[in-house]
N, CA, C and O atoms as a printed pandas DataFrame, in Angstrom:
     atom_number atom_name residue_name chain_id  residue_number  x_coord  y_coord  z_coord
0              1         N          GLN        A               1  261.924  112.586 -138.647
1              2        CA          GLN        A               1  262.375  113.807 -139.275
2              3         C          GLN        A               1  261.260  114.820 -139.186
3              4         O          GLN        A               1  260.089  114.463 -139.061
4              5         N          GLY        A               2  261.616  116.046 -139.249
5              6        CA          GLY        A               2  260.608  117.081 -139.219
6              7         C          GLY        A               2  261.185  118.381 -138.717
7              8         O          GLY        A               2  262.350  118.459 -138.326
8              9         N          ASN        A               3  260.370  119.376 -138.735
9             10        CA          ASN        A               3  260.760  120.701 -138.294
10            11         C          ASN        A               3  260.261  120.901 -136.870
11            12         O          ASN        A               3  259.054  120.927 -136.631
12            13         N          VAL        A               4  261.189  121.042 -135.920
13            14        CA          VAL        A               4  260.811  121.193 -134.522
14            15         C          VAL        A               4  259.993  122.460 -134.313
15            16         O          VAL        A               4  259.090  122.482 -133.477
16            17         N          ALA        A               5  260.297  123.506 -135.058
17            18        CA          ALA        A               5  259.585  124.776 -134.903
18            19         C          ALA        A               5  258.099  124.646 -135.225
19            20         O          ALA        A               5  257.281  125.376 -134.666
20            21         N          THR        A               6  257.740  123.721 -136.123
21            22        CA          THR        A               6  256.330  123.552 -136.487
22            23         C          THR        A               6  255.692  122.349 -135.820
23            24         O          THR        A               6  254.520  122.055 -136.058
24            25         N          ALA        A               7  256.462  121.643 -134.976
25            26        CA          ALA        A               7  255.957  120.497 -134.201
26            27         C          ALA        A               7  255.475  119.343 -135.073
27            28         O          ALA        A               7  254.568  118.608 -134.682
28            29         N          ASP        A               8  256.073  119.180 -136.246
29            30        CA          ASP        A               8  255.741  117.991 -137.036
30            31         C          ASP        A               8  256.877  116.989 -136.902
31            32         O          ASP        A               8  257.863  117.259 -136.217
32            33         N          GLY        A               9  256.752  115.861 -137.533
33            34        CA          GLY        A               9  257.805  114.856 -137.481
34            35         C          GLY        A               9  257.917  114.209 -136.119
35            36         O          GLY        A               9  256.908  113.991 -135.448
36            37         N          VAL        A              10  259.134  113.900 -135.702
37            38        CA          VAL        A              10  259.368  113.167 -134.455
38            39         C          VAL        A              10  258.834  113.919 -133.254
39            40         O          VAL        A              10  258.217  113.316 -132.375
40            41         N          ASP        A              11  259.058  115.222 -133.195
41            42        CA          ASP        A              11  258.578  116.005 -132.064
42            43         C          ASP        A              11  257.063  115.911 -131.939
43            44         O          ASP        A              11  256.542  115.749 -130.835
44            45         N          GLY        A              12  256.362  116.008 -133.041
45            46        CA          GLY        A              12  254.907  115.926 -133.022
46            47         C          GLY        A              12  254.415  114.544 -132.633
47            48         O          GLY        A              12  253.398  114.416 -131.952
48            49         N          LEU        A              13  255.127  113.511 -133.060
49            50        CA          LEU        A              13  254.732  112.145 -132.738
50            51         C          LEU        A              13  254.851  111.882 -131.236
51            52         O          LEU        A              13  253.916  111.369 -130.621
52            53         N          GLN        A              14  255.997  112.231 -130.642
53            54        CA          GLN        A              14  256.148  112.002 -129.207
54            55         C          GLN        A              14  255.164  112.863 -128.423
55            56         O          GLN        A              14  254.624  112.406 -127.415
56            57         N          ARG        A              15  254.923  114.065 -128.848
57            58        CA          ARG        A              15  253.961  114.928 -128.173
58            59         C          ARG        A              15  252.577  114.294 -128.203
59            60         O          ARG        A              15  251.843  114.347 -127.216
60            61         N          GLY        A              16  252.224  113.697 -129.331
61            62        CA          GLY        A              16  250.931  113.027 -129.436
62            63         C          GLY        A              16  250.794  111.887 -128.437
63            64         O          GLY        A              16  249.731  111.719 -127.839
64            65         N          PHE        A              17  251.847  111.105 -128.246
65            66        CA          PHE        A              17  251.814  110.030 -127.250
66            67         C          PHE        A              17  251.665  110.595 -125.840
67            68         O          PHE        A              17  250.921  110.045 -125.027
68            69         N          PHE        A              18  252.369  111.692 -125.545
69            70        CA          PHE        A              18  252.269  112.292 -124.211
70            71         C          PHE        A              18  250.876  112.871 -123.962
71            72         O          PHE        A              18  250.338  112.751 -122.861
72            73         N          ILE        A              19  250.306  113.485 -124.965
73            74        CA          ILE        A              19  248.945  114.017 -124.836
74            75         C          ILE        A              19  247.964  112.877 -124.591
75            76         O          ILE        A              19  246.987  113.038 -123.860
76            77         N          ALA        A              20  248.225  111.725 -125.203
77            78        CA          ALA        A              20  247.353  110.556 -125.025
78            79         C          ALA        A              20  247.559  109.864 -123.679
79            80         O          ALA        A              20  246.827  108.932 -123.346
80            81         N          GLY        A              21  248.556  110.313 -122.895
81            82        CA          GLY        A              21  248.731  109.772 -121.556
82            83         C          GLY        A              21  249.987  108.957 -121.321
83            84         O          GLY        A              21  250.216  108.493 -120.204
84            85         N          ALA        A              22  250.808  108.771 -122.344
85            86        CA          ALA        A              22  252.045  108.019 -122.147
86            87         C          ALA        A              22  252.971  108.786 -121.202
87            88         O          ALA        A              22  253.055  110.013 -121.253
88            89         N          LYS        A              23  253.655  108.047 -120.347
89            90        CA          LYS        A              23  254.611  108.666 -119.430
90            91         C          LYS        A              23  256.010  108.691 -120.022
91            92         O          LYS        A              23  256.849  109.492 -119.610
92            93         N          ALA        A              24  256.264  107.814 -120.986
93            94        CA          ALA        A              24  257.562  107.749 -121.648
94            95         C          ALA        A              24  257.381  107.137 -123.035
95            96         O          ALA        A              24  256.424  106.406 -123.293
96            97         N          VAL        A              25  258.316  107.452 -123.908
97            98        CA          VAL        A              25  258.299  106.933 -125.276
98            99         C          VAL        A              25  259.712  106.484 -125.629
99           100         O          VAL        A              25  260.669  107.227 -125.415
100          101         N          MET        A              26  259.847  105.283 -126.164
101          102        CA          MET        A              26  261.145  104.841 -126.665
102          103         C          MET        A              26  261.211  105.203 -128.137
103          104         O          MET        A              26  260.297  104.911 -128.909
104          105         N          VAL        A              27  262.305  105.841 -128.510
105          106        CA          VAL        A              27  262.508  106.254 -129.894
106          107         C          VAL        A              27  263.877  105.787 -130.367
107          108         O          VAL        A              27  264.736  105.398 -129.574
108          109         N          SER        A              28  264.050  105.838 -131.664
109          110        CA          SER        A              28  265.335  105.496 -132.271
110          111         C          SER        A              28  265.847  106.729 -132.995
111          112         O          SER        A              28  265.094  107.407 -133.695
112          113         N          TYR        A              29  267.119  107.015 -132.823
113          114        CA          TYR        A              29  267.720  108.173 -133.487
114          115         C          TYR        A              29  267.957  107.933 -134.968
115          116         O          TYR        A              29  268.066  108.889 -135.736
116          117         N          TRP        A              30  268.038  106.674 -135.385
117          118        CA          TRP        A              30  268.231  106.361 -136.789
118          119         C          TRP        A              30  267.548  105.033 -137.113
119          120         O          TRP        A              30  267.152  104.288 -136.217
120          121         N          LYS        A              31  267.420  104.755 -138.399
121          122        CA          LYS        A              31  266.781  103.517 -138.858
122          123         C          LYS        A              31  267.615  102.320 -138.405
123          124         O          LYS        A              31  268.829  102.275 -138.605
124          125         N          VAL        A              32  266.935  101.357 -137.794
125          126        CA          VAL        A              32  267.585  100.141 -137.305
126          127         C          VAL        A              32  266.937   98.951 -138.003
127          128         O          VAL        A              32  265.738   98.960 -138.281
128          129         N          ASP        A              33  267.725   97.945 -138.278
129          130        CA          ASP        A              33  267.246   96.722 -138.910
130          131         C          ASP        A              33  266.004   96.193 -138.190
131          132         O          ASP        A              33  265.999   96.082 -136.964
132          133         N          ASP        A              34  264.959   95.868 -138.943
133          134        CA          ASP        A              34  263.695   95.395 -138.363
134          135         C          ASP        A              34  263.854   94.100 -137.572
135          136         O          ASP        A              34  263.267   93.947 -136.500
136          137         N          THR        A              35  264.637   93.181 -138.094
137          138        CA          THR        A              35  264.835   91.904 -137.391
138          139         C          THR        A              35  265.515   92.135 -136.051
139          140         O          THR        A              35  265.113   91.556 -135.042
140          141         N          PHE        A              36  266.550   92.981 -136.033
141          142        CA          PHE        A              36  267.221   93.284 -134.770
142          143         C          PHE        A              36  266.281   94.018 -133.816
143          144         O          PHE        A              36  266.255   93.718 -132.623
144          145         N          THR        A              37  265.513   94.972 -134.327
145          146        CA          THR        A              37  264.601   95.721 -133.461
146          147         C          THR        A              37  263.619   94.787 -132.773
147          148         O          THR        A              37  263.306   94.973 -131.598
148          149         N          SER        A              38  263.134   93.791 -133.488
149          150        CA          SER        A              38  262.239   92.805 -132.892
150          151         C          SER        A              38  262.929   92.059 -131.745
151          152         O          SER        A              38  262.351   91.893 -130.671
152          153         N          LEU        A              39  264.155   91.617 -131.977
153          154        CA          LEU        A              39  264.927   90.948 -130.917
154          155         C          LEU        A              39  265.157   91.886 -129.736
155          156         O          LEU        A              39  265.011   91.491 -128.579
156          157         N          PHE        A              40  265.516   93.125 -130.040
157          158        CA          PHE        A              40  265.810   94.106 -129.006
158          159         C          PHE        A              40  264.580   94.372 -128.135
159          160         O          PHE        A              40  264.672   94.383 -126.907
160          161         N          MET        A              41  263.437   94.584 -128.774
161          162        CA          MET        A              41  262.217   94.903 -128.024
162          163         C          MET        A              41  261.744   93.714 -127.182
163          164         O          MET        A              41  261.274   93.906 -126.060
164          165         N          LYS        A              42  261.860   92.508 -127.699
165          166        CA          LYS        A              42  261.499   91.332 -126.902
166          167         C          LYS        A              42  262.363   91.246 -125.652
167          168         O          LYS        A              42  261.863   90.980 -124.560
168          169         N          GLU        A              43  263.657   91.473 -125.816
169          170        CA          GLU        A              43  264.576   91.431 -124.668
170          171         C          GLU        A              43  264.286   92.583 -123.697
171          172         O          GLU        A              43  264.304   92.397 -122.480
172          173         N          PHE        A              44  264.024   93.758 -124.239
173          174        CA          PHE        A              44  263.703   94.925 -123.407
174          175         C          PHE        A              44  262.468   94.664 -122.545
175          176         O          PHE        A              44  262.501   94.871 -121.332
176          177         N          TYR        A              45  261.383   94.213 -123.168
177          178        CA          TYR        A              45  260.145   93.983 -122.410
178          179         C          TYR        A              45  260.277   92.828 -121.424
179          180         O          TYR        A              45  259.662   92.849 -120.357
180          181         N          LYS        A              46  261.061   91.838 -121.768
181          182        CA          LYS        A              46  261.319   90.735 -120.830
182          183         C          LYS        A              46  262.007   91.285 -119.577
183          184         O          LYS        A              46  261.647   90.922 -118.457
184          185         N          ARG        A              47  262.982   92.148 -119.768
185          186        CA          ARG        A              47  263.710   92.716 -118.638
186          187         C          ARG        A              47  262.840   93.696 -117.851
187          188         O          ARG        A              47  262.861   93.701 -116.620
188          189         N          TRP        A              48  262.084   94.516 -118.559
189          190        CA          TRP        A              48  261.260   95.528 -117.886
190          191         C          TRP        A              48  260.133   94.884 -117.087
191          192         O          TRP        A              48  259.788   95.369 -116.009
192          193         N          SER        A              49  259.565   93.816 -117.589
193          194        CA          SER        A              49  258.470   93.153 -116.877
194          195         C          SER        A              49  258.976   92.188 -115.813
195          196         O          SER        A              49  258.189   91.652 -115.032
196          197         N          GLY        A              50  260.273   91.969 -115.780
197          198        CA          GLY        A              50  260.857   91.034 -114.826
198          199         C          GLY        A              50  261.679   91.736 -113.771
199          200         O          GLY        A              50  261.134   92.305 -112.824
200          201         N          LYS        A              51  262.984   91.697 -113.931
201          202        CA          LYS        A              51  263.877   92.156 -112.879
202          203         C          LYS        A              51  264.162   93.657 -112.872
203          204         O          LYS        A              51  264.643   94.177 -111.864
204          205         N          GLU        A              52  263.886   94.358 -113.949
205          206        CA          GLU        A              52  264.170   95.797 -114.012
206          207         C          GLU        A              52  262.871   96.585 -113.841
207          208         O          GLU        A              52  262.012   96.542 -114.721
208          209         N          PRO        A              53  262.709   97.304 -112.726
209          210        CA          PRO        A              53  261.439   97.989 -112.477
210          211         C          PRO        A              53  261.245   99.271 -113.286
211          212         O          PRO        A              53  260.117   99.742 -113.430
212          213         N          HIS        A              54  262.322   99.836 -113.812
213          214        CA          HIS        A              54  262.221  101.099 -114.538
214          215         C          HIS        A              54  262.645  100.911 -115.990
215          216         O          HIS        A              54  263.596  100.185 -116.281
216          217         N          ALA        A              55  261.933  101.569 -116.893
217          218        CA          ALA        A              55  262.204  101.420 -118.321
218          219         C          ALA        A              55  263.634  101.812 -118.678
219          220         O          ALA        A              55  264.267  101.151 -119.502
220          221         N          ASP        A              56  264.150  102.878 -118.069
221          222        CA          ASP        A              56  265.509  103.289 -118.408
222          223         C          ASP        A              56  266.548  102.261 -117.971
223          224         O          ASP        A              56  267.558  102.074 -118.651
224          225         N          GLU        A              57  266.309  101.593 -116.843
225          226        CA          GLU        A              57  267.214  100.527 -116.397
226          227         C          GLU        A              57  267.116   99.314 -117.322
227          228         O          GLU        A              57  268.124   98.684 -117.644
228          229         N          ALA        A              58  265.899   98.997 -117.742
229          230        CA          ALA        A              58  265.704   97.877 -118.664
230          231         C          ALA        A              58  266.361   98.170 -120.013
231          232         O          ALA        A              58  266.940   97.277 -120.631
232          233         N          LEU        A              59  266.270   99.411 -120.465
233          234        CA          LEU        A              59  266.918   99.792 -121.722
234          235         C          LEU        A              59  268.421   99.614 -121.614
235          236         O          LEU        A              59  269.039   99.013 -122.493
236          237         N          ARG        A              60  269.014  100.129 -120.549
237          238        CA          ARG        A              60  270.467  100.034 -120.390
238          239         C          ARG        A              60  270.933   98.578 -120.301
239          240         O          ARG        A              60  271.927   98.206 -120.924
240          241         N          SER        A              61  270.227   97.768 -119.537
241          242        CA          SER        A              61  270.646   96.372 -119.425
242          243         C          SER        A              61  270.452   95.627 -120.741
243          244         O          SER        A              61  271.217   94.715 -121.053
244          245         N          THR        A              62  269.448   96.003 -121.506
245          246        CA          THR        A              62  269.248   95.400 -122.829
246          247         C          THR        A              62  270.382   95.805 -123.763
247          248         O          THR        A              62  270.898   94.972 -124.509
248          249         N          GLN        A              63  270.768   97.063 -123.728
249          250        CA          GLN        A              63  271.891   97.510 -124.552
250          251         C          GLN        A              63  273.173   96.757 -124.183
251          252         O          GLN        A              63  273.915   96.321 -125.063
252          253         N          LEU        A              64  273.426   96.609 -122.897
253          254        CA          LEU        A              64  274.615   95.872 -122.459
254          255         C          LEU        A              64  274.568   94.408 -122.914
255          256         O          LEU        A              64  275.585   93.829 -123.295
256          257         N          HIS        A              65  273.372   93.828 -122.866
257          258        CA          HIS        A              65  273.186   92.448 -123.310
258          259         C          HIS        A              65  273.622   92.291 -124.771
259          260         O          HIS        A              65  274.346   91.354 -125.106
260          261         N          PHE        A              66  273.183   93.207 -125.634
261          262        CA          PHE        A              66  273.516   93.099 -127.052
262          263         C          PHE        A              66  274.938   93.558 -127.353
263          264         O          PHE        A              66  275.540   93.084 -128.317
264          265         N          MET        A              67  275.481   94.458 -126.563
265          266        CA          MET        A              67  276.877   94.869 -126.740
266          267         C          MET        A              67  277.809   93.670 -126.565
267          268         O          MET        A              67  278.851   93.586 -127.213
268          269         N          ALA        A              68  277.430   92.756 -125.693
269          270        CA          ALA        A              68  278.258   91.592 -125.391
270          271         C          ALA        A              68  278.168   90.499 -126.455
271          272         O          ALA        A              68  278.964   89.561 -126.444
272          273         N          LYS        A              69  277.215   90.611 -127.364
273          274        CA          LYS        A              69  277.068   89.613 -128.427
274          275         C          LYS        A              69  277.878   90.063 -129.648
275          276         O          LYS        A              69  277.638   91.145 -130.184
276          277         N          PRO        A              70  278.834   89.239 -130.086
277          278        CA          PRO        A              70  279.700   89.654 -131.205
278          279         C          PRO        A              70  278.932   90.115 -132.450
279          280         O          PRO        A              70  279.338   91.073 -133.108
280          281         N          GLU        A              71  277.841   89.447 -132.771
281          282        CA          GLU        A              71  277.100   89.799 -133.986
282          283         C          GLU        A              71  276.335   91.115 -133.869
283          284         O          GLU        A              71  275.931   91.683 -134.884
284          285         N          TYR        A              72  276.128   91.614 -132.634
285          286        CA          TYR        A              72  275.403   92.871 -132.416
286          287         C          TYR        A              72  276.219   93.886 -131.624
287          288         O          TYR        A              72  275.657   94.845 -131.095
288          289         N          SER        A              73  277.518   93.696 -131.532
289          290        CA          SER        A              73  278.347   94.572 -130.700
290          291         C          SER        A              73  278.512   95.980 -131.281
291          292         O          SER        A              73  278.843   96.915 -130.553
292          293         N          SER        A              74  278.287   96.131 -132.563
293          294        CA          SER        A              74  278.402   97.453 -133.182
294          295         C          SER        A              74  277.317   98.388 -132.649
295          296         O          SER        A              74  276.158   97.986 -132.540
296          297         N          PRO        A              75  277.674   99.618 -132.320
297          298        CA          PRO        A              75  276.679  100.579 -131.836
298          299         C          PRO        A              75  275.556  100.859 -132.827
299          300         O          PRO        A              75  274.503  101.362 -132.436
300          301         N          ARG        A              76  275.760  100.544 -134.092
301          302        CA          ARG        A              76  274.691  100.803 -135.071
302          303         C          ARG        A              76  273.428  100.023 -134.735
303          304         O          ARG        A              76  272.336  100.393 -135.167
304          305         N          TYR        A              77  273.568   98.950 -133.970
305          306        CA          TYR        A              77  272.402   98.167 -133.567
306          307         C          TYR        A              77  271.730   98.737 -132.317
307          308         O          TYR        A              77  270.550   99.084 -132.371
308          309         N          TRP        A              78  272.425   98.840 -131.223
309          310        CA          TRP        A              78  271.814   99.084 -129.920
310          311         C          TRP        A              78  271.853  100.539 -129.451
311          312         O          TRP        A              78  271.098  100.908 -128.551
312          313         N          ALA        A              79  272.719  101.379 -130.044
313          314        CA          ALA        A              79  272.904  102.742 -129.529
314          315         C          ALA        A              79  271.835  103.729 -129.978
315          316         O          ALA        A              79  271.759  104.833 -129.439
316          317         N          SER        A              80  271.022  103.364 -130.933
317          318        CA          SER        A              80  270.042  104.322 -131.449
318          319         C          SER        A              80  268.836  104.498 -130.530
319          320         O          SER        A              80  268.112  105.486 -130.651
320          321         N          PHE        A              81  268.613  103.570 -129.626
321          322        CA          PHE        A              81  267.412  103.618 -128.793
322          323         C          PHE        A              81  267.596  104.500 -127.558
323          324         O          PHE        A              81  268.631  104.460 -126.893
324          325         N          THR        A              82  266.571  105.290 -127.273
325          326        CA          THR        A              82  266.560  106.105 -126.064
326          327         C          THR        A              82  265.117  106.247 -125.585
327          328         O          THR        A              82  264.170  106.030 -126.341
328          329         N          ILE        A              83  264.976  106.610 -124.334
329          330        CA          ILE        A              83  263.649  106.810 -123.753
330          331         C          ILE        A              83  263.490  108.283 -123.422
331          332         O          ILE        A              83  264.352  108.885 -122.783
332          333         N          ILE        A              84  262.388  108.850 -123.862
333          334        CA          ILE        A              84  262.059  110.239 -123.563
334          335         C          ILE        A              84  260.906  110.227 -122.572
335          336         O          ILE        A              84  259.859  109.631 -122.823
336          337         N          SER        A              85  261.113  110.892 -121.450
337          338        CA          SER        A              85  260.074  110.954 -120.408
338          339         C          SER        A              85  259.529  112.373 -120.323
339          340         O          SER        A              85  260.175  113.341 -120.723
340          341         N          ARG        A              86  258.334  112.458 -119.795
341          342        CA          ARG        A              86  257.769  113.779 -119.563
342          343         C          ARG        A              86  258.517  114.502 -118.498
343          344         O          ARG        A              86  258.178  115.638 -118.168
């Protein structure tokens, strides 16, 4: 949260990562359960370091993976994540 006009909040945080040299940042549009986020990130990094060479492809395949699981099929779990690139 924050005021985009004053560059605080989310906008300021991602800008700080880019200034520090990050090429991309994964963010969540809303609060997601911590336990699920841990599962999601483990699956994401497994895919990104393995068969998916690009973070956006790894994100999409991770989302599809969890969409197919009945307990996580609701978009409230997997739809909040996105990647912002420079």
